[in-house]
VOBA-1610 file (N, C-alpha, C; in pm, whole numbers, padded with zeros to 5 digits, always signed):
BEGIN
Met-05864-02834+05465Met-05774-02950+05462Met-05805-03033+05339Tyr-05713-03036+05245Tyr-05729-03121+05127Tyr-05686-03264+05162Pro-05756-03365+05112Pro-05711-03503+05135Pro-05577-03526+05068Arg-05483-03583+05143Arg-05349-03602+05091Arg-05331-03745+05039Leu-05236-03761+04949Leu-05206-03892+04892Leu-05102-03968+04973Ile-05054-03909+05081Ile-04953-03975+05164Ile-05013-04101+05225Ser-04940-04211+05219Ser-04989-04337+05276Ser-04914-04367+05404Pro-04978-04348+05521Pro-04907-04373+05646Pro-04891-04522+05672Pro-04781-04562+05735Pro-04765-04703+05772Pro-04858-04737+05888Lys-04903-04858+05893Lys-04995-04899+05998Lys-04919-04954+06118Gly-04944-04892+06234Gly-04887-04942+06358Gly-04737-04932+06367Lys-04677-04834+06300Lys-04530-04824+06296Lys-04487-04679+06307Ser-04375-04656+06371Ser-04319-04521+06377Ser-04266-04481+06240Phe-04265-04349+06217Phe-04210-04303+06089Phe-04165-04159+06095Phe-04070-04126+06007Phe-04030-03989+05981Phe-04116-03934+05868Leu-04143-03805+05875Leu-04209-03736+05762Leu-04130-03608+05735Phe-04054-03609+05625Phe-03972-03495+05589Phe-04038-03416+05477Gly-04027-03286+05485Gly-04077-03199+05379Gly-04050-03055+05414Pro-04043-02967+05315Pro-04018-02825+05343Pro-04124-02768+05436Arg-04086-02664+05508Arg-04181-02595+05595Arg-04301-02548+05514Gly-04420-02565+05570Gly-04541-02513+05506Gly-04605-02606+05407Thr-04558-02731+05396Thr-04620-02824+05301Thr-04735-02903+05362Gly-04765-02878+05489Gly-04884-02940+05548Gly-04857-03064+05630Lys-04732-03085+05675Lys-04699-03206+05752Lys-04779-03214+05881Ser-04774-03106+05961Ser-04840-03109+06091Ser-04991-03120+06078Thr-05049-03047+05984Thr-05194-03053+05963Thr-05237-03194+05925Trp-05161-03257+05836Trp-05195-03393+05793Trp-05186-03492+05910Ile-05081-03479+05991Ile-05062-03572+06103Ile-05174-03559+06205Val-05208-03435+06241Val-05315-03415+06339Val-05447-03470+06287Thr-05474-03448+06158Thr-05599-03496+06099Thr-05601-03648+06084Glu-05489-03702+06038Glu-05483-03845+06008Glu-05476-03932+06132Phe-05403-03885+06234Phe-05375-03971+06349Phe-05448-03928+06476Lys-05518-03815+06471Lys-05584-03764+06591Lys-05485-03766+06709Ala-05366-03717+06682Ala-05258-03727+06780Ala-05293-03654+06909Asp-05274-03721+07022Asp-05307-03660+07151Asp-05186-03609+07225Leu-05066-03624+07168Leu-04947-03567+07227Leu-04856-03517+07117Val-04844-03385+07107Val-04760-03322+07006Val-04653-03240+07077Ile-04528-03271+07049Ile-04415-03199+07108Ile-04354-03113+06998Asp-04373-02982+07010Asp-04335-02888+06904Asp-04201-02824+06938Leu-04098-02859+06864Leu-03965-02805+06892Leu-03945-02664+06838Leu-04047-02607+06774Leu-04042-02465+06741Leu-04085-02379+06860Asp-04146-02444+06961Asp-04178-02375+07085Asp-04049-02357+07166Ser-04016-02233+07201Ser-03886-02203+07262Ser-03864-02277+07392Glu-03966-02280+07478Glu-03949-02345+07608Glu-03926-02496+07592Thr-04008-02558+07507Thr-03992-02702+07481Thr-03856-02730+07421Tyr-03816-02648+07328Tyr-03686-02666+07262Tyr-03572-02657+07361Gln-03571-02554+07445Gln-03462-02536+07540Gln-03459-02649+07643Thr-03576-02695+07685Thr-03584-02803+07784Thr-03522-02931+07729Leu-03558-02968+07607Leu-03511-03095+07549Leu-03370-03084+07493Leu-03332-02964+07451Leu-03194-02944+07406Leu-03097-02964+07522Ala-03133-02910+07639Ala-03047-02921+07756Ala-03037-03065+07806Gln-03149-03138+07797Gln-03149-03276+07849Gln-03251-03359+07772Pro-03209-03423+07664Pro-03302-03503+07582Pro-03375-03611+07659Ser-03317-03661+07767Ser-03383-03767+07844Ser-03513-03719+07908Arg-03534-03587+07913Arg-03660-03536+07967Arg-03780-03567+07878Leu-03753-03620+07760Leu-03864-03656+07671Leu-03965-03745+07741Ser-03918-03841+07819Ser-04010-03933+07887Ser-04101-03860+07985Gln-04057-03744+08038Gln-04140-03668+08129Gln-04262-03608+08059Phe-04248-03581+07929Phe-04362-03530+07853Phe-04469-03638+07835Ile-04429-03762+07851Ile-04518-03875+07821Ile-04569-03942+07948Thr-04508-03910+08064Thr-04544-03974+08190Thr-04693-03963+08218Gly-04754-04076+08257Gly-04896-04079+08291Gly-04988-04089+08172Lys-04932-04087+08050Lys-05014-04095+07929Lys-04978-04224+07858Arg-05070-04270+07776Arg-05037-04380+07684Arg-05089-04338+07547Pro-05020-04243+07485Pro-05072-04187+07360Pro-05068-04289+07247Asn-05162-04273+07154Asn-05163-04358+07036Asn-05035-04338+06957Tyr-05000-04212+06936Tyr-04874-04174+06873Tyr-04818-04054+06947Val-04687-04049+06957Val-04618-03930+07005Val-04563-03858+06883Val-04606-03734+06863Val-04560-03654+06749Val-04452-03558+06797Ile-04337-03560+06731Ile-04233-03461+06757Ile-04213-03381+06630Asp-04251-03254+06638Asp-04242-03164+06523Asp-04104-03101+06514Glu-04046-03100+06395Glu-03915-03040+06365Glu-03805-03106+06449Val-03801-03238+06441Val-03708-03317+06523Val-03563-03285+06491Gln-03533-03231+06374Gln-03394-03202+06339Gln-03333-03095+06429Arg-03417-03021+06502Arg-03364-02916+06590Arg-03289-02975+06710Val-03325-03097+06750Val-03255-03164+06861Val-03225-03308+06818Pro-03124-03331+06737Pro-03096-03465+06687Pro-03074-03570+06797Glu-03021-03523+06913Glu-02993-03617+07022Glu-03120-03681+07075Leu-03235-03621+07049Leu-03362-03678+07093Leu-03386-03817+07035Leu-03328-03842+06919Leu-03357-03968+06850Leu-03303-04089+06926Asn-03198-04070+07007Asn-03153-04180+07092Asn-03259-04214+07197Glu-03321-04110+07251Glu-03426-04133+07351Glu-03551-04192+07285Val-03583-04146+07165Val-03695-04205+07090Val-03670-04354+07067His-03550-04385+07026His-03512-04525+07003His-03535-04608+07130Arg-03491-04555+07243Arg-03506-04627+07369Arg-03653-04650+07403Leu-03736-04547+07383Leu-03878-04558+07419Leu-03954-04651+07325Ile-03910-04656+07199Ile-03970-04754+07107Ile-03940-04895+07155Glu-03816-04917+07198Glu-03774-05050+07240Glu-03833-05089+07375Ser-03825-04997+07472Ser-03862-05034+07610Ser-04011-05018+07638Glu-04074-04917+07578Glu-04215-04888+07608Glu-04309-04921+07494Arg-04253-04965+07382Arg-04333-04997+07262Arg-04418-04877+07218Leu-04365-04757+07237Leu-04435-04638+07191Leu-04415-04620+07042Arg-04509-04550+06980Arg-04497-04519+06837Arg-04482-04369+06820Phe-04390-04333+06732Phe-04359-04192+06712Phe-04382-04152+06567Val-04426-04026+06551Val-04427-03960+06421Val-04330-03843+06433Leu-04225-03844+06352Leu-04116-03749+06363Leu-04108-03665+06237Thr-04144-03536+06248Thr-04142-03452+06129Thr-04014-03370+06124Gly-03976-03333+06004Gly-03858-03249+05987Gly-03864-03170+05858Ser-03812-03049+05862Ser-03805-02967+05740Ser-03661-02950+05695Ser-03570-03027+05755Ser-03431-03024+05713Ser-03365-03156+05752Ala-03290-03210+05658Ala-03213-03330+05688Ala-03068-03295+05722Arg-03033-03167+05709Arg-02893-03125+05716Arg-02831-03155+05853Lys-02898-03111+05959Lys-02840-03128+06092Lys-02835-03275+06131Leu-02936-03352+06089Leu-02938-03495+06120Leu-02820-03565+06053Lys-02794-03529+05926Lys-02682-03590+05855Lys-02549-03547+05914Arg-02538-03417+05943Arg-02411-03363+05988Arg-02370-03420+06124Glu-02470-03446+06209Glu-02442-03497+06342Glu-02458-03648+06352His-02472-03713+06235His-02483-03859+06231His-02589-03909+06328Ala-02707-03847+06319Ala-02815-03878+06413Ala-02862-04022+06397Asn-02915-04074+06505Asn-02973-04208+06507Asn-03105-04205+06430Leu-03110-04264+06311Leu-03231-04265+06231Leu-03314-04391+06253Leu-03287-04461+06362Leu-03373-04567+06417Leu-03371-04696+06337Gly-03277-04711+06247Gly-03264-04836+06173Gly-03395-04874+06106Gly-03437-04997+06124Gly-03561-05045+06063Gly-03683-05019+06147Arg-03668-04943+06256Arg-03780-04921+06348Arg-03871-04807+06303Ala-03830-04732+06203Ala-03913-04623+06152Ala-03884-04605+06004Ile-03988-04597+05924Ile-03968-04573+05781Ile-03970-04422+05756Thr-03928-04383+05638Thr-03922-04241+05603Thr-04022-04211+05491Leu-04109-04114+05516Leu-04202-04064+05415Leu-04165-03920+05380Lys-04214-03874+05268Lys-04187-03737+05224Lys-04319-03664+05200Cys-04316-03535+05227Cys-04433-03450+05205Cys-04394-03338+05108Phe-04478-03314+05009Phe-04453-03215+04906Phe-04567-03112+04906Pro-04552-03003+04830Pro-04668-02917+04809Pro-04784-02998+04753Leu-04903-02943+04762Leu-05021-03012+04711Leu-05005-03044+04564Thr-05064-03155+04523Thr-05068-03191+04382Thr-05203-03152+04323Ala-05208-03148+04191Ala-05336-03120+04124Ala-05439-03227+04159Leu-05393-03350+04175Leu-05482-03460+04211Leu-05544-03436+04348Glu-05466-03385+04442Glu-05518-03356+04575Glu-05609-03233+04575Leu-05577-03136+04492Leu-05658-03013+04486Leu-05794-03035+04422Gly-05803-03131+04331Gly-05931-03159+04266Gly-05983-03038+04191Lys-06106-03000+04220Lys-06171-02890+04147Lys-06105-02755+04174Asp-06026-02745+04280Asp-05959-02618+04311Asp-05831-02598+04230Phe-05791-02698+04153Phe-05672-02682+04070Phe-05705-02595+03949Gln-05636-02485+03937Gln-05648-02395+03822Gln-05507-02367+03772Leu-05478-02412+03651Leu-05341-02408+03600Leu-05282-02268+03605Ile-05358-02168+03563Ile-05304-02032+03557Ile-05265-01981+03695Asn-05342-02017+03798Asn-05307-01977+03935Asn-05187-02056+03987Ser-05182-02184+03951Ser-05071-02267+03996Ser-04938-02216+03942Leu-04938-02168+03818Leu-04815-02119+03757Leu-04765-01991+03822Arg-04853-01919+03886Arg-04811-01795+03952Arg-04783-01814+04101Trp-04869-01890+04169Trp-04862-01895+04314Trp-04815-02029+04371Gly-04808-02131+04289Gly-04762-02259+04338Gly-04866-02334+04418His-04820-02433+04494His-04912-02526+04560His-04886-02544+04709Leu-04822-02448+04775Leu-04816-02458+04921Leu-04959-02452+04975Pro-04995-02538+05069Pro-05136-02545+05111Pro-05195-02412+05156Ser-05119-02333+05232Ser-05175-02208+05285Ser-05206-02106+05178Ile-05143-02119+05060Ile-05164-02020+04956Ile-05309-02017+04910Phe-05381-02129+04929Phe-05519-02139+04882Phe-05619-02072+04976Ser-05574-02030+05093Ser-05663-01957+05185Ser-05614-01815+05211Glu-05505-01776+05146Glu-05450-01643+05167Glu-05511-01542+05071Ser-05551-01428+05124Ser-05604-01323+05037Ser-05491-01246+04968Asp-05378-01229+05038Asp-05262-01161+04980Asp-05154-01265+04956Lys-05160-01332+04843Lys-05070-01442+04814Lys-04925-01396+04797Arg-04907-01280+04738Arg-04772-01227+04717Arg-04703-01204+04852Lys-04775-01144+04944Lys-04719-01117+05076Lys-04689-01247+05150Tyr-04778-01345+05137Tyr-04755-01473+05204Tyr-04625-01537+05158Leu-04601-01539+05027Leu-04480-01601+04975Leu-04355-01525+05018Lys-04362-01393+05020Lys-04247-01315+05067Lys-04219-01344+05214Thr-04326-01354+05293Thr-04311-01385+05435Thr-04256-01525+05454Tyr-04304-01618+05372Tyr-04257-01757+05379Tyr-04106-01763+05357Ile-04058-01693+05257Ile-03915-01694+05227Ile-03837-01628+05340Gly-03890-01517+05393Gly-03824-01451+05506Gly-03819-01540+05628Thr-03924-01617+05652Thr-03927-01708+05766Thr-03821-01816+05751Tyr-03808-01867+05629Tyr-03704-01967+05605Tyr-03567-01911+05634Leu-03543-01788+05590Leu-03413-01727+05615Leu-03386-01716+05765Arg-03488-01673+05841Arg-03468-01655+05984Arg-03455-01787+06058Glu-03552-01877+06035Glu-03565-01993+06122Glu-03484-02114+06076Glu-03452-02122+05949Glu-03376-02236+05900Glu-03231-02199+05870Val-03214-02102+05782Val-03080-02070+05736Val-02994-02011+05847Leu-03052-01927+05933Leu-02974-01865+06039Leu-02924-01965+06142Gln-02988-02082+06146Gln-02942-02187+06237Gln-02816-02256+06184Glu-02786-02235+06057Glu-02670-02300+05997Glu-02545-02217+06026Ser-02462-02266+06116Ser-02345-02189+06159Ser-02248-02164+06044Arg-02259-02246+05938Arg-02166-02229+05826Arg-02202-02110+05739Ile-02320-02053+05757Ile-02359-01934+05681Ile-02336-01811+05769Arg-02236-01736+05736Arg-02199-01621+05818Arg-02236-01489+05748Asn-02277-01498+05623Asn-02309-01376+05549Asn-02450-01391+05492Leu-02548-01350+05570Leu-02688-01366+05528Leu-02720-01283+05407Ser-02657-01168+05395Ser-02679-01081+05279Ser-02636-01152+05150Ala-02518-01216+05153Ala-02471-01290+05035Ala-02564-01407+05005Phe-02611-01474+05110Phe-02701-01588+05088Phe-02833-01540+05029Ser-02882-01426+05071Ser-03004-01370+05014Ser-02986-01339+04865Arg-02870-01283+04829Arg-02841-01258+04688Arg-02833-01390+04612Phe-02776-01490+04677Phe-02766-01622+04614Phe-02904-01681+04585Leu-02998-01668+04678Leu-03132-01723+04656Leu-03195-01664+04531Glu-03176-01535+04511Glu-03230-01471+04391Glu-03153-01516+04267Ala-03021-01522+04276Ala-02940-01564+04160Ala-02972-01708+04121Ala-02998-01793+04221Ala-03030-01933+04192Ala-03160-01945+04114Ser-03250-01850+04131Ser-03377-01855+04057Ser-03355-01842+03907Phe-03245-01776+03865Phe-03215-01765+03723Phe-03168-01898+03665Ser-03131-01993+03753Ser-03090-02126+03708Ser-03206-02224+03706Gln-03325-02179+03742Gln-03439-02270+03749Gln-03460-02342+03616Gly-03461-02476+03622Gly-03486-02556+03501Gly-03369-02559+03404Ser-03251-02515+03448Ser-03135-02510+03358Ser-03018-02588+03418Pro-02928-02639+03332Pro-02806-02701+03385Pro-02727-02599+03467Leu-02681-02641+03583Leu-02615-02549+03675Leu-02477-02508+03625Asn-02451-02379+03629Asn-02319-02324+03601Asn-02274-02251+03728Met-02199-02322+03812Met-02160-02267+03942Met-02079-02139+03927Ser-01992-02135+03828Ser-01906-02017+03810Ser-01990-01895+03776Ala-02093-01912+03691Ala-02178-01799+03654Ala-02256-01748+03775Val-02307-01839+03859Val-02379-01797+03979Val-02284-01725+04074Ala-02162-01778+04088Ala-02064-01715+04176Ala-02034-01573+04132Arg-02019-01551+04001Arg-01995-01416+03949Arg-02114-01325+03978Glu-02234-01378+03962Glu-02355-01299+03985Glu-02365-01253+04130Val-02330-01343+04223Val-02343-01312+04366Val-02220-01237+04417Gly-02104-01260+04351Gly-01983-01192+04393Gly-01911-01262+04507Ile-01923-01396+04513Ile-01851-01472+04615Ile-01786-01594+04550Asp-01704-01665+04627Asp-01625-01775+04575Asp-01712-01891+04526Arg-01665-01958+04422Arg-01740-02069+04363Arg-01764-02182+04464Lys-01665-02210+04548Lys-01682-02318+04647Lys-01791-02285+04748Val-01805-02158+04780Val-01913-02116+04871Val-02048-02137+04804Ile-02057-02105+04674Ile-02181-02126+04599Ile-02218-02275+04596Glu-02118-02360+04576Glu-02145-02504+04577Glu-02203-02548+04711Asp-02148-02492+04819Asp-02198-02524+04952Asp-02340-02471+04971Tyr-02367-02352+04917Tyr-02502-02296+04929Tyr-02606-02383+04859Phe-02572-02435+04742Phe-02666-02523+04673Phe-02691-02651+04754Thr-02585-02702+04818Thr-02602-02819+04903Thr-02693-02789+05021Ile-02680-02669+05077Ile-02767-02627+05187Ile-02912-02623+05141Leu-02938-02569+05023Leu-03075-02566+04971Leu-03132-02708+04961Glu-03050-02803+04917Glu-03097-02941+04908Glu-03123-02998+05046Asp-03033-02974+05140Asp-03050-03028+05274Asp-03172-02967+05343Leu-03202-02842+05313Leu-03320-02777+05369Leu-03447-02811+05291Leu-03432-02893+05188Leu-03544-02946+05109Leu-03613-02840+05024Ile-03550-02725+05004Ile-03613-02621+04923Ile-03550-02610+04784Gly-03447-02688+04757Gly-03387-02693+04624Gly-03358-02837+04585Val-03363-02865+04455Val-03343-03000+04405Val-03250-02994+04284Arg-03152-03084+04281Arg-03069-03099+04162Arg-03111-03226+04089Leu-03136-03212+03959Leu-03184-03322+03876Leu-03069-03370+03788Pro-03025-03496+03805Pro-02908-03543+03728Pro-02942-03579+03584Val-02838-03593+03504Val-02852-03630+03363Val-02871-03781+03353Phe-02959-03824+03264Phe-02981-03967+03239Phe-02866-04021+03156Gln-02798-04123+03210Gln-02676-04173+03145Gln-02684-04320+03107Lys-02797-04385+03132Lys-02805-04529+03106Lys-02780-04560+02958Arg-02696-04655+02933Arg-02673-04708+02797Arg-02657-04597+02694Ala-02580-04496+02731Ala-02572-04376+02648Ala-02494-04401+02519Lys-02551-04356+02407Lys-02484-04363+02278Lys-02432-04224+02238Arg-02502-04122+02279Arg-02459-03985+02248Arg-02393-03925+02372Lys-02300-03835+02353Lys-02233-03769+02464Lys-02332-03679+02537Arg-02328-03687+02669Arg-02419-03608+02751Arg-02344-03490+02814Ile-02418-03388+02848Ile-02360-03285+02934Ile-02347-03344+03074Ser-02266-03284+03156Ser-02239-03342+03288Ser-02308-03269+03402His-02360-03149+03378His-02417-03068+03486His-02562-03108+03515Ser-02597-03107+03642Ser-02735-03130+03682Ser-02818-03003+03660Lys-02950-03022+03646Lys-03041-02908+03644Lys-03084-02876+03787Phe-03128-02752+03807Phe-03169-02708+03940Phe-03315-02661+03937Tyr-03387-02691+04046Tyr-03524-02642+04063Tyr-03548-02607+04210Tyr-03616-02495+04235Tyr-03678-02477+04365Tyr-03797-02572+04375Phe-03831-02610+04499Phe-03927-02718+04519Phe-04070-02680+04484Asp-04100-02550+04479Asp-04237-02505+04451Asp-04232-02387+04356Val-04320-02390+04257Val-04316-02287+04153Val-04349-02149+04210Gly-04434-02142+04313Gly-04466-02013+04375Gly-04345-01954+04445Val-04265-02038+04513Val-04143-01992+04578Val-04044-01943+04473Phe-04031-02019+04364Phe-03944-01975+04254Phe-03988-01840+04199Arg-04117-01825+04172Arg-04166-01698+04114Arg-04145-01582+04211Ser-04157-01609+04339Ser-04140-01503+04437Ser-03994-01460+04450Leu-03903-01554+04430Leu-03759-01523+04439Leu-03705-01461+04311Cys-03770-01489+04198Cys-03719-01446+04069Cys-03768-01305+04037Pro-03680-01206+04036Pro-03723-01068+04008Pro-03771-01055+03864Gln-03875-00976+03846Gln-03931-00956+03712Gln-03958-00808+03690Gly-03900-00754+03587Gly-03920-00614+03555Gly-03997-00597+03426Pro-04026-00475+03386Pro-04107-00449+03266Pro-04042-00496+03137Leu-03910-00515+03137Leu-03841-00558+03015Leu-03819-00709+03008Asp-03860-00780+03113Asp-03839-00925+03115Asp-03939-00995+03024Asp-03896-01109+02971Asp-03978-01191+02881Asp-04073-01276+02965Thr-04200-01234+02974Thr-04296-01306+03058Thr-04329-01443+03002Ser-04326-01461+02870Ser-04357-01591+02812Ser-04250-01693+02850Ser-04125-01649+02852Ser-04016-01738+02891Ser-04032-01779+03037Leu-04068-01684+03122Leu-04088-01713+03263Leu-04204-01810+03283Gln-04312-01793+03205Gln-04424-01885+03215Gln-04386-02026+03172Gly-04301-02034+03069Gly-04255-02165+03023Gly-04175-02237+03131Ile-04086-02164+03199Ile-04008-02223+03308Ile-04101-02262+03423Ala-04202-02178+03450Ala-04297-02207+03557Ala-04373-02336+03528Leu-04415-02355+03404Leu-04488-02476+03369Leu-04399-02599+03385Glu-04278-02591+03337Glu-04184-02703+03353Glu-04161-02733+03501Ser-04148-02626+03581Ser-04126-02643+03725Ser-04246-02708+03792Leu-04366-02668+03751Leu-04487-02727+03808Leu-04495-02876+03776Val-04466-02912+03652Val-04468-03054+03615Val-04364-03130+03697Phe-04247-03071+03716Phe-04142-03138+03793Phe-04186-03163+03937Gln-04242-03061+04002Gln-04281-03082+04141Gln-04395-03183+04152Glu-04482-03188+04050Glu-04588-03289+04050Glu-04530-03429+04033Leu-04435-03444+03941Leu-04375-03576+03919Leu-04302-03626+04043Arg-04231-03536+04112Arg-04163-03576+04235Arg-04263-03628+04338Ala-04372-03556+04355Ala-04471-03596+04456Ala-04541-03725+04417Leu-04583-03735+04292Leu-04656-03853+04248Leu-04567-03977+04250Asn-04440-03960+04216Asn-04347-04072+04221Asn-04339-04130+04362Glu-04345-04041+04462Glu-04341-04085+04601Glu-04477-04141+04645Tyr-04584-04065+04624Tyr-04714-04102+04677Tyr-04773-04225+04608Leu-04757-04233+04476Leu-04817-04342+04400Leu-04721-04461+04384Glu-04605-04448+04449Glu-04507-04557+04453Glu-04467-04605+04313Trp-04433-04507+04227Trp-04381-04541+04095Trp-04241-04601+04106Glu-04172-04569+04215Glu-04039-04625+04243Glu-03938-04596+04130Cys-03943-04473+04083Cys-03853-04430+03976Cys-03751-04330+04029Asp-03637-04326+03963Asp-03544-04215+03980Asp-03575-04113+03870Leu-03558-03985+03902Leu-03588-03878+03807Leu-03458-03822+03749Phe-03461-03797+03619Phe-03347-03743+03546Phe-03397-03645+03441Phe-03302-03583+03369Phe-03332-03518+03242Phe-03229-03570+03141Trp-03255-03546+03014Trp-03168-03597+02907Trp-03124-03478+02823His-02993-03462+02809His-02941-03347+02734His-02806-03385+02676Thr-02797-03387+02545Thr-02672-03425+02480Thr-02585-03302+02456Gln-02460-03327+02424Gln-02369-03215+02397Gln-02403-03144+02267Thr-02487-03206+02184Thr-02534-03139+02062Thr-02673-03079+02082His-02714-03068+02211His-02832-02993+02254His-02967-03058+02221Glu-02969-03190+02195Glu-03097-03259+02198Glu-03133-03279+02345Glu-03260-03261+02378Glu-03295-03272+02519Glu-03438-03320+02540Val-03459-03378+02657Val-03592-03415+02706Val-03598-03366+02850Asp-03707-03300+02886Asp-03713-03234+03017Asp-03701-03332+03132Phe-03775-03445+03127Phe-03777-03536+03241Phe-03775-03681+03193Val-03697-03761+03263Val-03694-03906+03241Val-03719-03972+03376Leu-03817-04061+03381Leu-03843-04141+03501Leu-03805-04284+03469Tyr-03718-04339+03552Tyr-03663-04471+03522Tyr-03661-04554+03649Gly-03725-04671+03644Gly-03725-04758+03761Gly-03783-04894+03729Ser-03801-04972+03833Ser-03847-05110+03816Ser-03989-05118+03763Lys-04068-05010+03786Lys-04208-05014+03746Lys-04237-04939+03615Gly-04138-04874+03559Gly-04165-04801+03435Gly-04048-04720+03386Phe-04067-04668+03265Phe-03962-04590+03198Phe-04036-04489+03109Trp-04031-04362+03151Trp-04107-04259+03081Trp-04018-04139+03049Ala-04040-04080+02933Ala-03973-03957+02892Ala-04079-03852+02867Ile-04060-03732+02926Ile-04164-03629+02923Ile-04102-03496+02883Glu-04157-03436+02780Glu-04120-03301+02735Glu-04238-03208+02762Val-04208-03086+02806Val-04313-02990+02844Val-04299-02865+02759Lys-04410-02824+02697Lys-04413-02702+02616Lys-04532-02615+02656Leu-04507-02485+02665Leu-04612-02393+02705Leu-04711-02364+02593Ser-04671-02382+02467Ser-04754-02340+02353Ser-04885-02418+02346Gln-04987-02353+02292Gln-05118-02416+02277Gln-05127-02500+02151Lys-05029-02486+02063Lys-05022-02572+01944Lys-04883-02635+01939Trp-04880-02765+01926Trp-04751-02833+01917Trp-04700-02830+01773Arg-04568-02836+01760Arg-04503-02834+01629Arg-04414-02957+01616Glu-04380-02990+01493Glu-04296-03107+01470Glu-04163-03096+01545Arg-04108-02975+01550Arg-03978-02959+01616Arg-03989-02984+01767Asp-04111-02971+01823Asp-04129-02999+01965Asp-04108-03147+01997Leu-04118-03231+01894Leu-04105-03376+01913Leu-03962-03425+01890Gln-03873-03335+01849Gln-03740-03378+01805Gln-03663-03451+01915Gly-03658-03391+02034Gly-03584-03453+02144Gly-03642-03588+02182Leu-03776-03596+02193Leu-03841-03722+02227Leu-03817-03828+02120Ser-03820-03787+01993Ser-03798-03883+01884Ser-03658-03943+01891Leu-03558-03858+01915Leu-03420-03908+01927Leu-03405-03997+02050Phe-03469-03956+02159Phe-03462-04037+02279Phe-03527-04173+02255Asn-03641-04174+02186Asn-03712-04299+02160Asn-03633-04392+02069Lys-03555-04335+01978Lys-03468-04419+01893Lys-03360-04486+01977Glu-03307-04411+02072Glu-03201-04466+02157Glu-03258-04559+02264Tyr-03380-04527+02309Tyr-03444-04607+02415Tyr-03586-04643+02373Pro-03603-04738+02284Pro-03737-04774+02236Pro-03827-04831+02346Glu-03769-04867+02459Glu-03849-04921+02569Glu-03929-04811+02641Ala-03890-04686+02624Ala-03952-04576+02698Ala-04088-04538+02641Glu-04179-04501+02729Glu-04305-04438+02688Glu-04281-04287+02682Cys-04315-04225+02569Cys-04281-04085+02547Cys-04405-03996+02544Tyr-04395-03884+02614Tyr-04508-03791+02624Tyr-04461-03649+02595Leu-04541-03578+02517Leu-04528-03433+02506Leu-04648-03371+02577Leu-04623-03291+02679Leu-04729-03219+02749Leu-04729-03075+02698Tyr-04845-03029+02653Tyr-04853-02894+02596Tyr-04979-02825+02647Ala-04994-02697+02617Ala-05101-02616+02674Ala-05230-02618+02591Gly-05236-02705+02492Gly-05357-02715+02410Gly-05465-02799+02477Ser-05564-02840+02400Ser-05681-02909+02458Ser-05709-03045+02395Arg-05635-03082+02290Arg-05662-03209+02222Arg-05548-03309+02242Arg-05585-03436+02245Arg-05484-03543+02251Arg-05449-03587+02109Trp-05320-03621+02092Trp-05271-03670+01965Trp-05176-03787+01991Lys-05145-03858+01885Lys-05038-03957+01891Lys-04962-03953+01760Val-04831-03933+01770Val-04744-03929+01653Val-04637-04036+01673Gly-04645-04143+01597Gly-04553-04254+01617Gly-04570-04311+01756Asn-04461-04315+01830Asn-04466-04366+01968Asn-04484-04256+02072Ile-04508-04135+02027Ile-04517-04021+02119Ile-04663-03982+02141Gln-04705-03982+02266Gln-04839-03933+02301Gln-04830-03784+02331Ile-04920-03707+02272Ile-04925-03561+02291Ile-05050-03532+02373Ile-05030-03479+02493Ile-05139-03470+02591Ile-05148-03328+02646Pro-05267-03271+02658Pro-05281-03143+02728Pro-05227-03153+02870Val-05142-03060+02909Val-05075-03070+03038Val-05175-03068+03153Glu-05282-02990+03139Glu-05380-02985+03247Glu-05451-03120+03263Met-05478-03186+03152Met-05540-03319+03156Met-05447-03418+03226Phe-05319-03410+03194Phe-05222-03500+03255Phe-05213-03477+03406Leu-05208-03350+03447Leu-05192-03320+03589Leu-05316-03357+03669Arg-05433-03341+03608Arg-05557-03374+03680Arg-05576-03524+03698Asn-05523-03602+03605Asn-05545-03747+03614Asn-05422-03823+03564Pro-05311-03815+03635Pro-05188-03879+03588Pro-05202-04033+03580Lys-05289-04090+03662Lys-05304-04236+03663Lys-05357-04289+03530Glu-05424-04203+03454Glu-05475-04245+03323Glu-05362-04269+03224Phe-05250-04199+03244Phe-05144-04202+03144Phe-05022-04282+03190Val-04993-04275+03319Val-04874-04343+03372Val-04919-04463+03452His-04891-04579+03402His-04934-04703+03467His-04810-04769+03528Ala-04806-04770+03659Ala-04691-04829+03728Ala-04735-04955+03804
//
């Protein structure tokens, strides 16, 4: 169990959303010493509460638990009305985990108003891994917690993806062609770190463009895919309009992305590094309360910056390069961005070992940045 950066609220109910396998249940049991856990992945428990959500109180009768944990609450959205009642009438505190927001949104579930805050759980960060963080392993296997104890990491990731298909996607009544969706998951991996072209993905999979758009929305609702919008604030240059796409964990991306003997491994490693930095920024933004929105910057004349973080506590532009030696052309996008937005702090993260500063741009070894982001990003 690695120490997590998640900050639980004191004396208050809360939701904890995150993809399956990111360590939600392990963290809750460790952090709260929970004495009552209701697991909706258990078939008998699920069927009992699905048939009659009011039976929830029967699970609690005779106990006065510190916290009541309901795992995978999205499986029975109607339970949240009963949770609401028990918070009000019995002053009970709940921890409600979920690996999908889709069903809750679709059924307009009771999200408890101000009675429960929402936290997010991500794959492990380099900061949480400490001495166990090894960049070369992270780029291949990602940061799902179980990957660090698995002897056959490749098999674990394949099983993880298969489990998601069975237990999450098959529950979505709107997906009637699992074979097409499986092809889509692989085709979506070719869009990793790139502006989305729905028509190109639709041609690759061989299904209608509108279905592909719905599939990408499903990935987002299941928390396993993320669309990153273009930064448009005070724009002077014309921007592209398409969002970029990322799978939530670089190991999941690598497992979905087929690689043959003729594929360019250096290009794949570059995308993996960018993906790793993205998943770290998402987690740190949440855990360290940077309170930023995440974007990328890409003009119609192809100047670009991989990531822009913009919020009340800071404004940062970050470019990621796999090379061990930086070049002047690597700074071009950041330089143009800095001219347009002189308020931004600009960083080039690269695979070398020395720190540099060129004008307003800090050039930092990516491993150094990931191991100690607080040294560089002050929010």
